[in-house]
C-alpha positions as CSV (number, residue, x, y, z in Angstrom):
1,X,120.0,53.0,-32.5
2,X,120.3,50.1,-34.9
3,X,117.6,49.3,-37.4
4,X,117.2,46.4,-39.8
5,X,119.3,48.5,-42.3
6,X,122.1,49.0,-39.8
7,X,124.4,47.0,-37.5
8,X,126.3,48.0,-34.4
9,X,130.0,47.5,-34.6
10,X,132.2,46.9,-31.6
11,X,135.8,47.9,-31.9
12,X,138.5,47.3,-29.3
13,X,141.3,49.0,-31.1
14,X,142.7,52.0,-29.1
15,X,142.0,54.7,-31.7
16,X,139.2,53.0,-33.5
17,X,139.3,52.3,-37.2
18,X,138.3,54.0,-40.5
19,X,136.5,51.5,-42.7
20,X,136.5,52.5,-46.4
21,X,135.1,51.0,-49.6
22,X,135.4,53.2,-52.6
23,X,134.4,56.7,-51.5
24,X,132.3,55.6,-48.6
25,X,134.0,55.8,-45.2
26,X,132.8,55.1,-41.6
27,X,134.8,55.8,-38.6
28,X,134.5,53.3,-35.7
29,X,134.9,54.4,-32.1
30,X,137.6,52.6,-30.3
31,X,138.5,52.1,-26.6
32,X,139.2,55.8,-26.2
33,X,135.6,56.8,-27.1
34,X,133.5,58.6,-24.5
35,X,131.1,55.6,-24.1
36,X,132.9,52.2,-23.9
37,X,131.4,48.9,-23.0
38,X,133.7,46.0,-22.1
39,X,136.6,47.9,-23.7
40,X,134.7,48.3,-27.0
41,X,133.6,51.5,-28.6
42,X,130.2,51.0,-30.3
43,X,129.3,52.5,-33.7
44,X,126.2,52.0,-35.8
45,X,126.8,51.8,-39.6
46,X,124.7,50.6,-42.6
47,X,124.4,46.8,-42.7
48,X,125.0,46.7,-46.4
49,X,128.3,48.5,-46.1
50,X,129.4,46.2,-43.2
51,X,128.5,43.1,-45.2
52,X,130.6,44.3,-48.2
53,X,133.5,45.5,-46.0
54,X,133.7,42.3,-43.9
55,X,133.6,40.1,-47.0
56,X,136.5,42.1,-48.6
57,X,138.6,42.1,-45.4
58,X,137.6,38.7,-44.0
59,X,141.3,37.9,-43.3
60,X,142.0,41.2,-41.4
61,X,143.5,40.0,-38.1
62,X,141.5,42.3,-35.7
63,X,138.3,41.1,-37.4
64,X,139.4,37.4,-37.2
65,X,140.4,37.8,-33.5
66,X,137.1,39.3,-32.4
67,X,138.5,42.8,-31.8
68,X,136.0,44.1,-34.3
69,X,132.5,42.5,-34.5
70,X,129.0,43.3,-35.7
71,X,125.6,42.7,-34.1
72,X,122.2,43.6,-35.4
73,X,121.3,45.7,-32.3
74,X,123.0,47.9,-29.8
75,X,121.8,45.6,-27.0
76,X,123.4,42.5,-28.6
77,X,126.6,44.4,-29.3
78,X,126.7,45.6,-25.7
79,X,126.2,42.0,-24.5
80,X,129.0,40.6,-26.8
81,X,131.3,43.5,-25.7
82,X,130.8,42.6,-22.0
83,X,131.3,38.9,-22.7
84,X,134.6,39.6,-24.6
85,X,135.9,42.2,-22.1
86,X,138.9,40.1,-21.2
87,X,140.0,39.7,-24.8
88,X,143.5,41.3,-25.2
89,X,144.5,43.4,-28.2
90,X,148.3,43.4,-27.5
91,X,148.2,47.2,-27.4
92,X,147.4,47.5,-23.7
93,X,149.5,49.9,-21.7
94,X,152.5,48.5,-19.9
95,X,152.4,48.1,-16.1
96,X,155.3,50.2,-14.9
97,X,155.9,47.8,-12.0
98,X,156.3,44.8,-14.3
99,X,157.0,46.1,-17.8
100,X,158.1,42.9,-19.4
101,X,159.5,39.5,-18.5
102,X,163.0,39.8,-17.3
103,X,162.8,43.6,-16.9
104,X,162.5,45.3,-13.5
105,X,161.9,48.9,-12.8
106,X,164.9,50.9,-11.6
């Protein structure tokens, strides 16, 4: 549960992500987590750490594309995850019936 000193992070990367600043590390749940909402794994981390990490890595493409986001509460993070459920990561599994344009299954 998020408190004023924490934020809930949504992460849509398949294996999650390890955020690190100095010696402090937080592992984010990804879409392979046991509890996923809208394709996002949710993880609660300290708000101060998130603020520092997101400033330092503001140009990180998954953060800029909305594949990683923060909300002050689990409820708000769940709502945003549902709203962004259709957002594609580019790492989705291939459909074996239509693997790629111009390629057909044998």
